[in-house]
C-alpha positions as CSV (number, residue, x, y, z in Angstrom):
1,M,-6.6,-19.3,7.6
2,L,-5.9,-17.6,4.2
3,F,-2.6,-18.1,2.4
4,H,-2.6,-16.2,-0.9
5,D,0.8,-15.1,-2.1
6,I,1.6,-11.5,-1.0
7,H,3.4,-10.8,-4.3
8,A,0.4,-11.9,-6.4
9,L,-1.7,-9.7,-4.2
10,M,0.6,-6.7,-4.7
11,Q,0.6,-7.3,-8.4
12,S,-3.2,-7.0,-8.4
13,Y,-2.8,-3.6,-6.6
14,L,-0.3,-2.4,-9.2
15,D,-2.4,-3.6,-12.1
16,D,-5.7,-2.0,-11.0
17,G,-4.7,0.6,-8.4
18,W,-6.9,-1.2,-5.8
19,L,-7.7,-4.8,-4.9
20,R,-10.5,-5.8,-7.4
21,E,-11.0,-9.4,-6.4
22,P,-12.4,-10.0,-3.0
23,Q,-11.6,-13.7,-3.2
24,A,-7.9,-12.8,-2.7
25,V,-8.8,-12.0,0.9
26,G,-11.4,-14.7,1.5
27,L,-14.5,-12.7,0.7
28,T,-17.0,-12.9,-2.2
29,T,-18.0,-9.2,-2.0
30,F,-16.8,-6.0,-0.5
31,T,-20.3,-5.2,1.0
32,A,-21.1,-4.2,4.6
33,P,-23.3,-7.3,5.4
34,E,-20.6,-9.7,4.2
35,L,-17.8,-7.8,5.9
36,L,-19.7,-7.8,9.2
37,A,-20.7,-11.5,8.8
38,C,-17.0,-12.4,8.3
39,G,-15.9,-10.7,11.5
40,F,-14.7,-7.4,10.3
41,Y,-14.5,-4.6,12.9
42,E,-16.7,-1.6,11.8
43,L,-15.8,2.0,12.6
44,C,-18.1,4.8,11.1
45,D,-17.5,8.5,11.3
46,G,-21.1,9.4,12.1
47,G,-21.6,10.3,8.5
48,Q,-21.5,8.0,5.5
49,L,-17.9,6.9,5.6
50,C,-17.1,3.5,7.3
51,L,-13.9,1.6,7.8
52,Y,-14.0,-2.2,8.0
53,E,-10.9,-4.0,9.2
54,D,-9.8,-7.6,9.9
55,E,-6.6,-9.7,10.1
56,R,-5.8,-11.7,7.0
57,W,-2.9,-14.2,6.4
58,F,-0.7,-14.4,3.3
59,R,2.4,-16.2,2.4
60,R,5.8,-15.0,1.3
61,A,8.6,-17.3,0.4
62,G,7.0,-20.2,2.5
63,R,6.3,-18.2,5.6
64,A,3.1,-16.7,6.9
65,V,2.5,-12.8,6.8
66,Q,-0.3,-11.4,8.9
67,A,-1.7,-8.1,7.6
68,S,-4.6,-5.9,8.6
69,F,-7.0,-5.6,5.6
70,K,-9.0,-2.5,5.4
71,V,-12.1,-1.7,3.3
72,Y,-13.5,1.9,3.1
73,L,-17.3,2.2,2.2
74,Q,-18.9,5.5,1.7
75,G,-22.7,5.5,1.5
76,G,-22.5,1.7,1.2
77,R,-20.2,1.9,-1.9
78,L,-16.6,0.7,-2.1
79,H,-14.2,3.6,-2.3
80,A,-10.9,2.1,-1.2
81,N,-9.1,-0.9,0.2
82,G,-5.7,-1.6,1.6
83,L,-3.2,-3.3,3.8
84,E,-1.2,-2.6,7.0
85,L,1.8,-4.8,6.8
86,G,4.1,-3.6,9.5
87,Y,7.7,-4.6,9.0
88,Q,7.3,-8.0,7.4
89,V,7.6,-7.6,3.7
90,R,10.6,-5.9,2.0
91,L,9.8,-3.3,-0.6
92,A,12.6,-4.6,-2.8
93,S,11.0,-8.1,-2.9
94,V,7.8,-6.6,-4.0
95,L,9.4,-4.5,-6.7
96,R,11.5,-7.4,-7.9
97,A,8.5,-9.6,-8.2
98,A,6.4,-6.9,-10.0
99,R,5.9,-6.9,-13.8
100,R,8.0,-4.3,-15.6
101,P,7.7,-1.5,-16.4
102,L,6.0,-0.3,-13.2
103,P,2.9,1.8,-13.7
104,P,3.6,5.6,-13.7
105,Y,4.5,6.8,-10.1
106,R,6.2,9.6,-8.2
107,L,8.7,8.9,-5.4
108,L,8.3,10.8,-2.1
109,L,10.9,10.7,0.7
110,E,11.2,12.3,4.1
111,A,14.1,14.4,4.7
112,G,16.4,11.7,6.1
113,A,15.2,9.1,3.6
114,R,14.2,6.8,6.5
115,S,10.7,6.5,5.1
116,G,8.7,7.4,2.0
117,A,6.0,6.4,-0.5
118,L,5.4,5.5,-4.0
119,L,2.4,7.4,-5.3
120,F,1.0,5.9,-8.5
121,D,-1.1,7.8,-11.1
122,S,-3.8,5.2,-10.4
123,G,-4.1,6.6,-6.8
124,L,-2.3,3.6,-5.3
125,V,-0.1,4.6,-2.4
126,L,2.7,2.3,-1.1
127,Q,4.3,3.6,2.0
128,F,7.5,2.1,3.2
129,A,10.1,2.6,6.0
130,A,13.6,1.4,7.0
131,N,14.3,-0.8,10.0
132,L,13.2,0.6,13.3
133,R,16.5,-0.2,14.9
134,G,20.0,-0.7,13.7
135,A,21.4,-0.3,10.2
136,Q,19.0,0.8,7.5
137,R,19.6,-2.1,5.1
138,H,16.2,-2.5,3.6
139,Y,12.9,-0.6,3.3
140,F,9.8,-2.5,4.4
141,L,6.4,-2.1,2.9
142,T,4.2,-0.7,5.8
143,L,1.0,0.5,4.2
144,V,-0.9,-0.1,1.0
145,E,-3.9,2.1,0.0
146,G,-5.7,1.4,-3.2
147,Q,-8.4,3.8,-4.5
148,L,-11.2,3.0,-6.9
149,P,-10.9,5.0,-10.2
150,D,-14.5,6.4,-10.0
151,P,-16.3,5.3,-7.0
152,G,-19.2,7.8,-7.4
153,A,-20.0,11.0,-5.6
154,G,-19.3,11.2,-1.9
155,E,-18.8,13.8,0.7
156,L,-15.1,12.9,1.1
157,D,-12.6,12.3,-1.8
158,L,-10.6,9.5,-0.2
159,R,-8.0,9.5,-3.1
160,A,-7.3,13.2,-2.6
161,A,-7.2,12.6,1.2
162,S,-4.7,9.8,0.9
163,E,-2.5,11.6,-1.7
164,G,-2.6,14.8,0.4
165,H,-1.5,12.8,3.5
166,V,1.6,11.3,1.9
167,Q,2.5,14.6,0.2
168,A,2.4,16.3,3.6
169,L,4.7,13.7,5.2
170,Y,7.2,13.5,2.4
171,G,8.8,15.6,-0.3
172,H,9.0,14.8,-4.0
173,C,12.2,13.1,-5.1
174,A,13.0,13.1,-8.8
175,P,15.0,10.1,-10.3
176,E,18.2,12.2,-10.6
177,E,17.9,13.4,-7.1
178,L,17.3,9.8,-5.9
179,Q,20.5,8.7,-7.7
180,R,22.4,11.6,-6.1
181,Q,21.2,10.9,-2.6
182,A,21.8,7.1,-3.0
183,R,25.5,7.7,-3.7
184,R,25.9,9.1,-0.2
185,G,22.9,7.4,1.5
186,H,22.2,4.2,3.5
187,A,21.9,0.7,2.0
188,A,18.1,0.8,1.9
189,L,18.2,4.0,-0.2
190,R,20.8,2.6,-2.6
191,E,18.8,-0.6,-3.0
192,L,15.7,1.3,-3.9
193,A,17.6,3.5,-6.3
194,Q,18.9,0.4,-8.2
195,L,15.5,-1.2,-8.4
196,L,13.7,1.9,-9.7
197,A,16.5,2.5,-12.3
198,A,16.1,-1.1,-13.6
């Protein structure tokens, strides 16, 4: 069982735009033979793109966090990797633990501000959502998608696909608009506005 700190892992994503070090998830390389040997589930599209996925364990403040770690290979070359976290890690805790200033990003929010994404210039996408039930006190980090800066030629541009997906889901929210919405919005939105303004 792997227990790397989730905040250190997230800082790696923020620093590079993708997870550069396979050791952080218990691997020595991000190659298909090793992923299969380590029990990753393989799903290929019939062409050159393959998704490899397996559960990995991390720690956050002394407790275990289980995440689905995903690796995208196209023609055998690494193009992207990421995490599905569900509702286990608060976005605020990740942003508080991150080195400042944050890398350049755009904030995207859905109309009711119940969910959104931080889209970084590096191609990193952090999707988040408020509580499924009850008061919207915090946003939780739900999906992390990190793109390699120049993975080489391929039939599918995964970075463009990832960015296009979140832009279709959410609208751009400028800093002044975020502050305006936060004054009237729920607690999770106010918390996010405070952290991004810091």
